[in-house]
C-alpha positions as CSV (number, residue, x, y, z in Angstrom):
1,M,-20.3,11.5,15.8
2,S,-17.8,10.1,18.4
3,S,-15.5,12.1,20.7
4,Y,-12.4,10.9,22.6
5,P,-10.0,13.0,24.5
6,A,-6.5,13.3,23.0
7,A,-4.3,10.8,24.7
8,H,-3.4,12.4,28.1
9,E,-3.9,15.8,26.5
10,R,-0.2,15.7,25.6
11,N,0.1,18.2,22.8
12,K,-1.0,21.9,22.4
13,F,-1.3,21.1,18.7
14,M,-2.7,17.9,17.0
15,K,-0.1,15.3,16.2
16,F,-0.9,12.1,14.4
17,L,0.7,9.2,12.6
18,H,-0.6,8.6,9.1
19,L,-0.2,4.9,8.0
20,A,-1.6,2.9,5.2
21,D,-1.4,-0.2,3.1
22,L,-0.2,-2.6,5.8
23,H,-1.4,-5.5,3.7
24,L,-1.2,-7.8,6.8
25,G,-0.8,-11.5,5.8
26,R,0.9,-10.7,2.5
27,S,3.5,-13.2,1.2
28,L,6.5,-12.7,-1.1
29,N,6.9,-15.6,-3.5
30,E,5.5,-18.0,-0.9
31,I,7.6,-16.4,1.9
32,S,5.3,-15.3,4.7
33,L,5.9,-11.6,5.6
34,I,4.2,-12.0,9.0
35,P,7.5,-11.7,11.0
36,D,8.5,-8.6,9.0
37,Q,5.1,-7.0,9.6
38,K,5.1,-7.8,13.3
39,Y,8.6,-6.2,13.4
40,L,7.2,-3.0,11.7
41,L,4.1,-2.8,14.0
42,D,6.3,-3.1,17.0
43,Q,8.4,-0.3,15.5
44,I,5.2,1.8,15.2
45,L,4.5,1.2,18.9
46,E,7.9,2.3,19.9
47,L,7.6,5.4,17.7
48,S,4.2,6.2,19.2
49,A,5.7,5.9,22.7
50,Q,8.5,8.2,21.7
51,E,6.6,10.8,19.6
52,K,3.4,10.7,21.7
53,P,0.9,11.4,18.9
54,D,-2.7,12.1,19.6
55,A,-3.9,9.5,17.1
56,V,-2.9,6.8,14.7
57,L,-4.6,6.9,11.3
58,I,-4.7,3.8,9.1
59,A,-5.9,4.6,5.6
60,G,-7.0,1.2,4.2
61,D,-5.7,-2.1,3.0
62,V,-5.2,-3.3,6.5
63,Y,-5.2,-6.8,5.3
64,D,-3.9,-8.2,2.0
65,R,-6.9,-10.3,1.3
66,A,-10.7,-10.0,1.9
67,V,-10.4,-13.3,3.9
68,P,-7.2,-12.7,6.0
69,S,-5.3,-15.5,7.6
70,E,-5.5,-16.3,11.3
71,E,-1.9,-15.0,11.7
72,A,-2.9,-11.7,10.1
73,V,-5.9,-11.2,12.3
74,A,-4.0,-12.1,15.4
75,L,-1.3,-9.6,14.4
76,L,-3.8,-6.7,14.0
77,D,-5.5,-7.7,17.2
78,A,-2.3,-7.5,19.2
79,F,-1.4,-4.2,17.6
80,L,-4.7,-2.5,18.3
81,S,-4.7,-3.9,21.9
82,E,-1.3,-2.3,22.5
83,L,-2.5,1.1,21.1
84,A,-5.7,0.9,23.2
85,A,-3.6,0.2,26.4
86,M,-1.6,3.4,25.5
87,R,-5.0,5.2,25.3
88,L,-4.0,6.2,21.9
89,P,-7.1,6.6,19.6
90,V,-6.9,4.7,16.3
91,L,-8.9,5.7,13.2
92,L,-9.0,3.0,10.6
93,I,-10.8,2.6,7.3
94,S,-11.1,-0.3,4.8
95,G,-9.3,-0.4,1.4
96,N,-10.1,-2.3,-1.8
97,H,-8.2,-5.3,-0.5
98,D,-10.3,-5.5,2.8
99,S,-13.6,-7.1,3.4
100,D,-15.7,-4.3,4.6
101,E,-18.0,-6.5,6.7
102,R,-15.1,-8.5,8.2
103,L,-13.2,-5.3,9.1
104,N,-16.3,-3.8,10.6
105,F,-16.9,-6.7,13.0
106,G,-16.8,-5.5,16.5
107,S,-16.3,-1.9,15.6
108,R,-19.1,-0.7,17.9
109,L,-17.5,-2.4,20.9
110,L,-14.0,-1.4,20.0
111,K,-14.9,2.3,19.8
112,E,-15.3,2.2,23.6
113,S,-11.5,1.7,23.7
114,G,-10.8,4.5,21.3
115,I,-10.5,2.2,18.3
116,Y,-12.6,3.6,15.5
117,I,-13.1,1.4,12.5
118,C,-15.2,2.4,9.5
119,G,-15.1,-0.5,7.1
120,K,-18.4,0.1,5.2
121,Y,-20.2,3.1,4.0
122,D,-23.7,3.3,5.4
123,G,-24.9,6.5,3.8
124,T,-23.1,8.9,6.3
125,L,-19.5,10.0,6.4
126,R,-18.5,9.0,9.9
127,Q,-16.9,11.7,12.1
128,V,-14.5,11.4,15.1
129,S,-13.5,14.6,16.9
130,L,-10.3,15.0,19.0
131,T,-9.3,18.1,20.9
132,D,-6.0,19.9,21.3
133,G,-5.0,23.4,22.6
134,Y,-6.5,25.1,19.6
135,G,-9.9,23.3,19.8
136,P,-11.5,20.4,18.0
137,V,-10.1,18.6,15.0
138,H,-12.7,16.6,13.1
139,F,-11.5,13.4,11.4
140,W,-13.8,12.1,8.6
141,L,-13.6,8.4,7.8
142,L,-14.4,7.5,4.1
143,P,-13.9,3.8,3.6
144,Y,-13.4,2.3,0.2
145,I,-16.7,2.7,-1.7
146,T,-18.2,1.8,-5.0
147,R,-20.4,3.9,-7.2
148,A,-23.3,1.4,-6.6
149,Q,-23.1,1.8,-2.8
150,V,-23.4,5.6,-3.1
151,Q,-26.2,5.3,-5.7
152,H,-28.1,3.0,-3.3
153,F,-28.1,5.8,-0.6
154,W,-28.4,8.7,-2.9
155,P,-30.4,7.5,-6.0
156,D,-31.3,10.9,-7.2
157,E,-27.7,12.2,-7.1
158,D,-25.0,12.1,-9.8
159,T,-23.0,8.9,-9.4
160,R,-22.1,8.4,-13.0
161,T,-18.4,8.5,-12.3
162,Y,-16.4,7.6,-9.3
163,E,-15.4,11.2,-8.8
164,S,-19.1,12.4,-8.8
165,A,-19.9,9.6,-6.3
166,V,-17.2,10.8,-3.9
167,R,-18.4,14.4,-4.3
168,T,-21.9,13.2,-3.4
169,V,-20.7,11.6,-0.2
170,L,-18.8,14.7,0.8
171,R,-21.6,17.1,-0.1
172,H,-23.9,15.3,2.3
173,A,-21.5,15.6,5.3
174,E,-22.0,18.5,7.6
175,I,-18.5,19.8,7.5
176,D,-17.8,23.0,9.6
177,L,-15.3,24.8,7.4
178,T,-14.4,27.2,10.2
179,E,-12.8,24.3,12.1
180,R,-10.0,21.9,11.2
181,N,-11.0,18.9,9.2
182,V,-9.0,15.7,8.3
183,L,-10.1,13.1,5.8
184,L,-9.1,9.5,5.7
185,A,-9.7,8.0,2.3
186,H,-8.5,5.1,0.1
187,Q,-8.6,6.4,-3.5
188,F,-6.5,6.8,-6.6
189,V,-6.1,10.7,-6.5
190,T,-4.5,12.8,-9.3
191,P,-3.2,16.3,-8.8
192,G,-5.7,19.0,-9.7
193,K,-8.2,18.2,-12.3
194,A,-8.7,14.5,-13.3
195,G,-6.3,13.4,-16.0
196,S,-3.7,16.1,-15.2
197,G,-1.1,13.5,-14.1
198,D,-0.8,10.5,-11.8
199,P,0.9,9.9,-8.6
200,I,4.1,7.8,-8.8
201,L,3.4,4.1,-8.4
202,A,5.6,2.0,-6.3
203,G,5.1,-1.0,-8.6
204,S,3.2,-3.5,-6.4
205,E,-0.1,-1.8,-7.1
206,T,-2.0,-3.0,-10.2
207,A,-1.4,-0.4,-12.8
208,A,-4.1,-0.2,-15.5
209,Q,-6.8,2.2,-16.7
210,N,-7.5,2.4,-13.1
211,V,-5.3,1.2,-10.1
212,G,-6.6,-2.0,-8.6
213,T,-10.4,-1.5,-8.8
214,I,-10.3,2.2,-8.0
215,D,-11.0,5.0,-10.6
216,R,-9.1,8.2,-10.7
217,I,-10.5,11.3,-9.0
218,S,-9.0,14.8,-8.8
219,S,-7.4,16.2,-5.7
220,D,-9.6,19.4,-5.8
221,V,-12.4,17.1,-4.5
222,F,-10.8,17.5,-1.1
223,D,-10.3,21.3,-1.2
224,H,-12.3,21.8,2.1
225,F,-10.0,19.5,4.1
226,D,-6.9,20.7,6.0
227,Y,-5.2,17.4,5.6
228,V,-6.1,14.3,3.6
229,A,-4.6,11.0,4.7
230,L,-4.7,8.7,1.7
231,G,-4.1,5.0,1.2
232,H,-3.7,2.8,-2.0
233,I,-0.5,4.1,-3.6
234,H,2.5,2.4,-2.1
235,R,5.1,5.2,-2.5
236,P,4.8,7.9,0.2
237,Q,4.2,11.3,-1.6
238,K,2.1,14.4,-1.9
239,V,-0.7,14.8,-4.4
240,G,-0.9,18.4,-5.5
241,R,-0.5,20.3,-2.2
242,E,1.6,19.1,0.7
243,S,-1.5,18.3,2.9
244,I,-2.9,15.7,0.5
245,R,-0.6,12.7,1.0
246,Y,-0.3,9.0,0.4
247,G,1.2,7.4,3.5
248,G,2.6,4.5,1.3
249,S,3.2,0.9,2.3
250,P,5.7,0.3,5.1
251,L,7.2,-2.7,3.4
252,R,8.5,-3.3,-0.2
253,Y,6.2,-5.8,-1.7
254,S,7.7,-6.6,-5.1
255,L,10.9,-6.5,-7.2
256,S,9.9,-3.2,-8.6
257,E,10.2,-1.6,-5.2
258,V,13.8,-2.4,-4.7
259,G,15.6,0.7,-3.8
260,Q,12.5,2.8,-2.9
261,D,12.4,4.5,0.4
262,K,9.6,3.7,2.8
263,A,8.5,6.0,5.7
264,Y,6.0,6.7,8.4
265,T,4.3,10.0,8.0
266,L,4.1,12.1,11.2
267,V,1.8,15.2,10.9
268,E,1.4,18.2,13.2
269,M,-1.4,20.6,12.9
270,A,-1.6,23.9,14.7
271,N,-4.4,26.5,14.4
272,K,-6.9,26.7,11.4
273,G,-5.3,28.2,8.4
274,S,-1.7,27.1,9.2
275,H,0.0,24.5,7.0
276,P,0.4,21.1,8.6
277,A,4.0,20.1,9.3
278,V,4.9,16.7,7.7
279,T,7.8,14.7,8.8
280,L,8.7,11.4,7.0
281,I,10.4,9.0,9.5
282,P,12.4,6.2,7.6
283,V,11.2,2.7,8.1
284,K,13.8,0.2,9.3
285,P,12.7,-3.2,7.9
286,L,13.5,-6.6,9.4
287,H,14.9,-7.7,6.0
288,E,16.1,-5.5,3.1
289,M,15.0,-6.3,-0.4
290,R,17.8,-6.4,-3.1
291,L,18.5,-7.2,-6.7
292,L,21.7,-9.0,-7.4
293,K,22.9,-9.2,-10.9
294,G,25.9,-11.0,-12.6
295,H,27.4,-14.3,-13.6
296,F,26.3,-17.3,-11.4
297,E,29.9,-18.3,-10.4
298,E,30.8,-14.6,-9.5
299,L,27.7,-14.2,-7.4
300,M,28.3,-17.4,-5.5
301,K,31.9,-16.7,-4.5
302,P,32.1,-16.6,-0.7
303,E,33.4,-13.0,-0.6
304,N,30.3,-11.8,-2.6
305,I,27.7,-13.4,-0.3
306,K,27.0,-10.2,1.7
307,Y,23.3,-10.2,2.5
308,P,22.3,-13.8,3.3
309,D,19.3,-12.9,5.3
310,D,17.7,-10.4,2.9
311,Y,15.0,-10.9,0.3
312,V,16.9,-11.1,-3.0
313,F,15.9,-11.3,-6.6
314,I,18.7,-12.7,-8.8
315,T,19.3,-11.8,-12.4
316,L,21.9,-14.0,-14.0
317,T,23.8,-12.8,-17.1
318,D,25.2,-16.3,-18.0
319,R,24.8,-17.0,-21.7
320,T,23.1,-20.4,-20.9
321,P,20.9,-21.5,-18.1
322,V,22.8,-22.9,-15.0
323,P,21.4,-26.3,-13.9
324,D,19.7,-26.2,-10.4
325,A,20.8,-22.5,-10.1
326,F,17.9,-21.5,-7.8
327,A,18.5,-24.3,-5.4
328,A,22.2,-23.3,-5.2
329,I,21.3,-19.8,-4.6
330,Q,18.8,-20.7,-1.8
331,A,21.7,-22.5,0.0
332,H,23.3,-19.1,0.5
333,Y,20.2,-16.9,0.4
334,P,17.3,-18.8,2.1
335,N,15.1,-15.8,1.4
336,A,15.7,-15.7,-2.3
337,C,12.5,-14.6,-4.1
338,G,13.1,-15.0,-7.8
339,L,15.5,-15.9,-10.6
340,R,15.7,-14.7,-14.2
341,Y,18.2,-14.6,-16.9
342,E,19.4,-11.5,-18.9
343,L,21.8,-11.6,-21.9
344,P,24.6,-9.1,-21.8
345,E,24.2,-6.1,-24.2
346,S,27.3,-7.3,-26.1
347,S,25.6,-10.8,-26.7
348,K,22.4,-9.1,-27.8
349,A,24.2,-6.8,-30.3
350,A,26.2,-9.8,-31.7
351,R,23.1,-11.8,-32.2
352,S,21.4,-8.8,-33.9
353,E,24.3,-8.5,-36.3
354,K,23.9,-12.1,-37.2
355,G,20.2,-11.6,-37.9
356,I,19.2,-13.5,-34.6
357,S,16.7,-12.3,-32.2
358,P,18.4,-10.8,-29.1
359,E,16.4,-13.1,-26.9
360,G,17.8,-16.1,-28.8
361,D,17.9,-19.1,-26.4
362,S,17.4,-17.1,-23.3
363,V,14.9,-18.3,-20.7
364,P,11.3,-17.6,-21.9
365,T,9.5,-14.7,-20.4
366,F,6.6,-15.1,-18.1
367,S,4.2,-14.3,-20.9
368,D,5.9,-16.9,-23.2
369,Q,5.6,-19.5,-20.6
370,I,1.9,-18.8,-20.0
371,R,1.1,-18.9,-23.7
372,A,3.0,-22.2,-24.0
373,F,1.1,-23.7,-21.1
374,Y,-2.3,-22.7,-22.6
375,R,-1.3,-24.3,-26.0
376,Q,-0.1,-27.5,-24.3
377,I,-3.0,-27.9,-21.9
378,L,-6.0,-26.3,-23.6
379,G,-4.8,-26.3,-27.2
380,E,-5.5,-22.5,-27.6
381,E,-4.0,-19.1,-26.9
382,P,-5.1,-17.2,-23.7
383,T,-7.2,-14.1,-24.3
384,D,-5.8,-10.6,-23.9
385,E,-8.0,-10.2,-20.7
386,E,-6.7,-13.5,-19.3
387,M,-3.1,-12.3,-20.0
388,K,-3.7,-9.0,-18.3
389,I,-5.0,-10.7,-15.1
390,L,-2.2,-13.3,-15.0
391,E,0.5,-10.6,-15.6
392,S,-1.0,-8.4,-12.9
393,A,-0.9,-11.3,-10.5
394,A,2.7,-12.0,-11.4
395,R,3.7,-8.4,-10.8
396,E,2.0,-8.4,-7.3
397,A,3.9,-11.6,-6.5
398,G,7.2,-10.1,-7.6
399,V,7.9,-12.7,-10.3
400,E,7.4,-10.2,-13.1
401,D,8.3,-6.5,-13.1
């Protein structure tokens, strides 16, 4: 167990920022999001100076890849250094996008500065205790785990399902239920009993029988905790009760997230038994993400060029493809992320009346193009499993919704 005094003993009650799914180093259709992510991290530092929380919680998927870029590593290093200079404790766990070993590197040294990183499960549920006017608050750090990891440490326990593995980990933690307990976890959690409903996906997660590589578990696994700071789902939301929450990603990462609100989650905890107060603070991104739809000539009129610096996805309703359309769009929207065509409903109906498929001579779908590529290069059709993987990658990249 590690202890660290709440920063400057500022608050009678415990106040903390719940962040998740930073995905540092992510790109959007080959456009680096590092400047946008730096802008958000600077915003979090300003928010921390203003709100004076007692801790910052980061619930996994710190990086976008297991082997992060140099820029992403430098960005996290600068961010954590600033928080350490503020004497603001940071509690950080790994997600399924992170490399547990890489994230854990230097963690024993960093804890001397109040930076607590738990990247890999080692058979114990790590605890960090902070203190406010009501006494201690115990923060429990559960990194992304696999059933095999849990089975290695607890071979005689039930680890047949992901939920039973998580229950095993929690059962072996010495949790004092008379005091306040907060859990950081990176899981796919459903309200109540497993299978009773799913959290609302943002769209940039991989939606399948499981999400990413994480199986579903029920929220009642966490009944003993006063607050559960979750990561993995990119839309901020509660799961069952108000005190089990996804922080959500601070940025929109795909076309499917256009129009979705992003927020930082600020939590205030008073005495044991009281309900934590949750405030969602809207994120102000460096660039907005927009979907523009219409005829090419109409969209390119000077009076209609209103968001030249934003990330835009274009849907053209022209009946036939426009030559070099994307290059022309990029001249006005340098951060254009994607282009597709969509026939007007009237054209679809007219084609149906004539016995012609509504798609007609429209631009082939992503799946059509992949299948055609396989036939041309390999002389065979892709398997269903290959198509699922490719379509998932396309959704994450924002080229397919």
